C-alpha positions as CSV (number, residue, x, y, z in Angstrom):
1,X,198.1,224.8,-31.8
2,X,197.5,226.8,-28.6
3,X,194.9,228.9,-30.4
4,X,193.0,225.7,-31.4
5,X,193.1,224.4,-27.8
6,X,191.7,227.7,-26.5
7,X,188.8,227.5,-29.0
8,X,188.0,223.9,-28.0
9,X,188.0,224.8,-24.4
10,X,185.8,227.9,-25.0
11,X,183.3,226.0,-27.2
12,X,183.0,223.1,-24.7
13,X,182.5,225.4,-21.8
14,X,179.8,227.3,-23.7
15,X,178.1,224.0,-24.6
16,X,178.3,222.9,-20.9
17,X,176.7,226.2,-19.8
18,X,173.9,225.8,-22.4
19,X,173.3,222.2,-21.2
20,X,173.1,223.3,-17.6
21,X,170.6,226.1,-18.3
22,X,168.4,223.8,-20.4
23,X,168.6,221.2,-17.6
24,X,167.6,223.7,-14.9
25,X,164.7,225.0,-17.0
26,X,163.4,221.5,-17.5
27,X,163.8,220.6,-13.8
28,X,161.8,223.8,-12.9
29,X,159.0,222.7,-15.2
30,X,158.9,219.2,-13.7
31,X,159.1,220.2,-10.0
32,X,155.4,221.1,-9.7
33,X,153.9,217.8,-11.1
34,X,156.5,215.7,-9.3
35,X,155.8,217.6,-6.0
36,X,152.0,216.7,-6.4
37,X,152.8,213.1,-7.2
38,X,155.0,212.8,-4.1
39,X,152.4,214.5,-1.9
40,X,149.6,212.2,-3.1
41,X,151.7,209.2,-2.5
42,X,152.3,210.3,1.1
43,X,155.9,211.5,0.7
44,X,157.2,215.0,1.3
45,X,156.9,217.1,-1.8
46,X,160.5,218.2,-1.2
47,X,161.5,214.9,-2.6
48,X,161.0,216.4,-6.0
49,X,163.8,218.9,-5.4
50,X,166.2,216.0,-6.2
51,X,165.4,216.9,-9.9
52,X,167.9,219.7,-9.5
53,X,170.7,217.1,-9.2
54,X,172.1,216.7,-12.7
55,X,171.7,213.3,-14.3
56,X,171.1,211.1,-11.2
57,X,168.4,213.2,-9.5
58,X,165.4,212.0,-11.5
59,X,166.5,208.4,-11.0
60,X,166.6,208.9,-7.3
61,X,163.0,210.2,-7.3
62,X,161.8,207.4,-9.5
63,X,163.5,204.8,-7.4
64,X,162.0,206.1,-4.2
65,X,158.5,206.2,-5.8
66,X,158.9,202.8,-7.4
67,X,160.5,200.7,-4.7
68,X,159.4,202.0,-1.4
69,X,156.1,201.5,0.4
70,X,153.9,204.5,0.0
71,X,152.8,206.1,3.3
72,X,149.4,207.0,1.7
73,X,148.9,203.4,0.6
74,X,148.9,201.8,-2.8
75,X,146.1,202.5,-5.2
76,X,143.7,199.6,-5.6
77,X,142.7,198.5,-9.1
78,X,139.2,199.6,-10.1
79,X,136.6,196.9,-10.6
80,X,134.5,197.1,-13.8
């Protein structure tokens, strides 16, 4: 029974490590476009570094961009 518990702990810690590595790689890929979006909206580009916070970080960035007044001003709709 102890051997089975050791296997379960080992496999789950390996899966957690793989998840964190994949998450950090994805966050690194998304930092540059998010930095540019934040800069164009008038925010500090460093706001995109919240993407490194697992699970809740992207929601923080989206909430700031969606619900705050942009320092650079809102984009006006184009007239056709």
